[in-house]
RODO-2510 file (C-alpha; in nm, 4 decimals, decimal comma):
residues 224
     n   res          X          Y          Z
     1     n    10,9789   -19,9431     6,5223
     2     e    10,9427   -20,2984     6,3949
     3     k    10,8394   -20,4475     6,7274
     4     i    10,4914   -20,5488     6,8348
     5     v    10,3672   -20,6257     7,1867
     6     w    10,0410   -20,7653     7,3202
     7     w     9,9015   -20,9275     7,6313
     8     n     9,7289   -21,2648     7,6567
     9     n     9,6090   -21,4604     7,9609
    10     g     9,7805   -21,2143     8,1962
    11     d    10,1243   -21,2170     8,0285
    12     v    10,3010   -20,9831     7,7861
    13     f    10,4424   -21,1113     7,4568
    14     g    10,6359   -20,9545     7,1740
    15     y    10,7247   -21,0019     6,8082
    16     d    11,0277   -20,8617     6,6265
    17     v    10,9248   -20,8029     6,2646
    18     a    11,2822   -20,7631     6,1420
    19     s    11,4138   -21,0930     6,2824
    20     g    11,0892   -21,2883     6,2997
    21     a    11,1599   -21,3714     6,6652
    22     q    10,8671   -21,4152     6,8991
    23     g    10,8567   -21,4725     7,2725
    24     s    10,7397   -21,3623     7,6126
    25     i    10,8452   -21,0336     7,7688
    26     v    10,6758   -21,0773     8,1059
    27     q    10,5445   -21,4200     8,2016
    28     d    10,4953   -21,5008     8,5692
    29     s    10,2294   -21,5763     8,8304
    30     f    10,1035   -21,2153     8,8339
    31     s     9,8689   -21,0547     8,5824
    32     q     9,9714   -20,8070     8,3148
    33     y     9,7403   -20,6140     8,0809
    34     s     9,7270   -20,3247     7,8340
    35     a    10,0769   -20,3462     7,6866
    36     d    10,2358   -20,0815     7,4634
    37     i    10,5839   -20,0198     7,3209
    38     y    10,8077   -19,7394     7,1954
    39     d    11,1577   -19,8287     7,0691
    40     d    11,2687   -20,0920     7,3269
    41     t    11,0554   -19,9712     7,6163
    42     v    10,7475   -20,1756     7,6997
    43     v    10,4784   -20,0487     7,9397
    44     y    10,1932   -20,2465     8,0872
    45     l     9,9629   -20,2786     8,3886
    46     d    10,0772   -20,5257     8,6563
    47     n     9,9110   -20,6340     8,9843
    48     r    10,2161   -20,7839     9,1599
    49     n    10,1758   -20,5388     9,4506
    50     g     9,8056   -20,6106     9,5021
    51     n     9,6762   -20,3297     9,2811
    52     f     9,7292   -20,2633     8,9123
    53     n    10,0145   -20,0195     8,8540
    54     v    10,2070   -19,9127     8,5472
    55     y    10,5328   -20,1040     8,4969
    56     s    10,7993   -20,0869     8,2332
    57     s    11,0603   -20,3270     8,0981
    58     k    11,2881   -20,3630     7,7998
    59     f    11,1879   -20,5486     7,4857
    60     t    11,3648   -20,8760     7,5602
    61     l    11,2099   -21,1934     7,4247
    62     a    11,2163   -21,5202     7,6182
    63     p    11,1440   -21,8427     7,4285
    64     v    10,7805   -21,9504     7,4187
    65     c    10,7062   -22,3177     7,3685
    66     g    10,4621   -22,3469     7,0819
    67     d    10,5754   -22,0504     6,8719
    68     k    10,7328   -22,2911     6,6177
    69     q    11,0810   -22,1522     6,6819
    70     c    11,3442   -22,3529     6,8690
    71     n    11,5478   -22,0784     7,0315
    72     g    11,7007   -21,9564     7,3562
    73     a    11,6897   -22,2173     7,6312
    74     e    11,4456   -22,4448     7,4466
    75     t    11,5500   -22,8014     7,3671
    76     c    11,3793   -23,1051     7,2229
    77     m    11,3310   -23,2207     7,5818
    78     s    11,1758   -22,8984     7,7149
    79     c    10,9705   -22,8134     7,4043
    80     s    10,9255   -23,0779     7,1370
    81     l    10,6596   -22,8555     6,9708
    82     d    10,9302   -22,6118     6,8641
    83     c    11,2476   -22,8243     6,8644
    84     g    11,1109   -23,1568     6,7453
    85     i    11,1290   -23,5015     6,9018
    86     c    11,4585   -23,5811     7,0727
    87     t    11,6861   -23,8226     6,8911
    88     v    11,9993   -23,8011     7,1075
    89     q    12,0448   -24,0686     7,3736
    90     c    12,0334   -23,8410     7,6754
    91     s    11,6882   -23,7064     7,5902
    92     d    11,5162   -23,9787     7,3876
    93     g    11,3232   -24,1396     7,6743
    94     k    11,5166   -24,4672     7,6421
    95     d    11,7579   -24,6548     7,8659
    96     n    12,0312   -24,6783     7,6033
    97     d    12,3025   -24,8211     7,8297
    98     a    12,0701   -25,0580     8,0227
    99     d    12,1658   -24,9221     8,3645
   100     g    11,8071   -24,8644     8,4787
   101     k    11,8355   -24,4863     8,4392
   102     i    11,6955   -24,2781     8,1570
   103     d    11,8194   -23,9497     8,0113
   104     y    11,9716   -23,6395     8,1683
   105     p    11,9914   -23,5721     8,4614
   106     a    11,8857   -23,9153     8,5923
   107     d    12,1607   -24,1028     8,4052
   108     s    12,5051   -24,0085     8,5360
   109     g    12,6509   -24,0907     8,1941
   110     c    12,4772   -23,7837     8,0486
   111     t    12,6320   -23,4398     8,0757
   112     s    12,3352   -23,2552     7,9176
   113     v    12,0171   -23,3147     7,7183
   114     e    12,2256   -23,2781     7,4007
   115     d    12,4677   -23,5571     7,5021
   116     n    12,4366   -23,8493     7,2592
   117     d    12,6000   -24,1122     7,4810
   118     e    12,4430   -24,2448     7,8008
   119     t    12,7352   -24,4729     7,8779
   120     n    12,8516   -24,4257     8,2348
   121     v    13,2152   -24,3378     8,2892
   122     d    13,3240   -24,4568     8,6327
   123     p    13,5586   -24,1929     8,7771
   124     i    13,7083   -24,4574     9,0097
   125     i    13,9199   -24,7201     8,8343
   126     k    14,0569   -25,0267     9,0092
   127     i    14,4145   -25,0751     8,8917
   128     t    14,5574   -25,3646     9,0925
   129     v    14,4285   -25,7149     9,1631
   130     t    14,7151   -25,8418     9,3792
   131     p    14,6339   -25,8321     9,7513
   132     y    14,9586   -25,6744     9,8715
   133     v    15,0582   -25,3467     9,7077
   134     y    15,2666   -25,0559     9,8353
   135     n    15,3626   -24,6998     9,7529
   136     p    15,1815   -24,6149     9,4252
   137     s    15,3250   -24,3348     9,2136
   138     v    15,1899   -24,1751     8,8965
   139     y    15,3248   -23,9637     8,6129
   140     g    15,1147   -23,8860     8,3047
   141     d    14,9237   -24,1991     8,2132
   142     k    15,1645   -24,4381     8,3873
   143     i    15,1175   -24,5764     8,7392
   144     i    15,3743   -24,7842     8,9278
   145     w    15,3724   -24,9689     9,2597
   146     v    15,5476   -25,2447     9,4532
   147     g    15,3362   -25,5590     9,4686
   148     e    15,3307   -25,9126     9,6050
   149     e    15,0913   -26,1976     9,5329
   150     t    15,1391   -26,3233     9,8883
   151     l    15,3389   -26,2030    10,1851
   152     s    15,5976   -26,4724    10,1185
   153     d    15,6531   -26,3666     9,7561
   154     v    15,9384   -26,1497     9,6346
   155     p    15,8164   -25,7903     9,5821
   156     e    15,8309   -25,6567     9,2271
   157     i    15,7788   -25,3211     9,0571
   158     y    15,4679   -25,3131     8,8351
   159     l    15,3533   -25,0557     8,5829
   160     y    15,0013   -24,9866     8,4540
   161     d    14,9442   -24,7734     8,1437
   162     l    14,6110   -24,5877     8,1549
   163     s    14,6237   -24,5156     7,7827
   164     t    14,6387   -24,8854     7,6888
   165     n    14,4914   -25,0444     8,0052
   166     l    14,7888   -25,2819     8,0102
   167     q    14,9960   -25,3908     8,3096
   168     r    15,3499   -25,5240     8,3059
   169     k    15,6142   -25,6235     8,5550
   170     i    15,9232   -25,4026     8,5524
   171     t    16,1588   -25,5962     8,7783
   172     t    16,2566   -25,9626     8,8055
   173     s    16,3980   -26,0092     9,1515
   174     e    16,5562   -26,2781     9,3658
   175     p    16,4783   -26,3600     9,7302
   176     q    16,8077   -26,2056     9,8459
   177     r    16,7781   -25,9028     9,6162
   178     k    16,4398   -25,7400     9,5848
   179     p    16,2663   -25,4005     9,5593
   180     w    16,1659   -25,2413     9,8846
   181     w    15,8433   -25,0487     9,9340
   182     l    15,9763   -24,7114     9,8159
   183     s    15,9300   -24,6262     9,4455
   184     a    15,8518   -24,3242     9,2279
   185     i    15,8108   -24,2388     8,8590
   186     y    15,8837   -23,9220     8,6641
   187     g    15,8765   -23,9056     8,2852
   188     d    16,0106   -24,2392     8,1587
   189     k    16,2302   -24,2978     8,4655
   190     i    16,1461   -24,5128     8,7673
   191     v    16,3493   -24,4945     9,0863
   192     y    16,3146   -24,7486     9,3643
   193     m    16,4963   -24,8894     9,6633
   194     e    16,6358   -25,2399     9,6515
   195     i    16,7616   -25,4372     9,9473
   196     i    17,0246   -25,7103     9,9469
   197     s    17,0017   -25,9570    10,2341
   198     y    17,2130   -26,2399    10,3712
   199     p    17,0443   -26,5796    10,3768
   200     s    16,9899   -26,5266    10,7494
   201     g    16,7672   -26,2290    10,6650
   202     y    17,0080   -25,9622    10,7874
   203     t    17,0032   -25,6619    10,5522
   204     q    17,3434   -25,6114    10,3969
   205     s    17,2794   -25,3023    10,1861
   206     m    17,0052   -25,0787    10,0528
   207     d    17,0607   -24,9342     9,7070
   208     i    16,8645   -24,6893     9,4957
   209     y    16,8145   -24,7927     9,1342
   210     l    16,6884   -24,6157     8,8271
   211     y    16,4972   -24,7975     8,5547
   212     d    16,4724   -24,6354     8,2119
   213     l    16,1400   -24,7245     8,0453
   214     a    16,2590   -24,5988     7,7077
   215     f    16,5631   -24,8295     7,6976
   216     h    16,4359   -25,0999     7,9356
   217     y    16,7570   -25,0720     8,1308
   218     k    16,8330   -25,0680     8,5031
   219     y    17,1024   -24,8446     8,6538
   220     r    17,2315   -24,8392     9,0100
   221     k    17,2482   -24,4795     9,1260
   222     v    17,3248   -24,4642     9,4991
   223     s    17,4491   -24,7158     9,7548
   224     f    17,4646   -24,6768    10,1310
***
């Protein structure tokens, strides 16, 4: 048996000669004394029930801060004695992204104490700036919608690419021929409804069009 156990300050500790690992076996608010071991079975006295009784547990080592070994759940943040001084942003004690919050978990830009980037990633992204937008649709990293600068403007189909953060206008309409509020995107194809009106404002027809993003070409698909 190459394992050693002992008790100190009411806790039981162990050392594995073969691996050089050291740690606590029982460490809590109760008191443990007189530890012994055979194979992987550790016995000791414990007063957790009010009186000292014999208890047993397996030889399983938990990290102990100060044993000069950075192992188990220890990190530079939880035990600099064993793991050294933190150098990654999310545990270096600095406000690296100047948002008034420091390190994990206080800074929402940190996913763990090992994260080396405190920069916050806002999960909510504002896409449009025009005040009148209708019927957004998304496929992959492309978002489309019908938009107007003012209520008197001619509606147009717009596309925003999340991968490039660029917006472009898909349609160029006329007052008597313009996209309606229904639109959708799938793959590199956009379908939308277009209305044709008489100068008096009476709707003459409503057609469904397809726009091919790959070829930048507009097709009329259905009329009714």
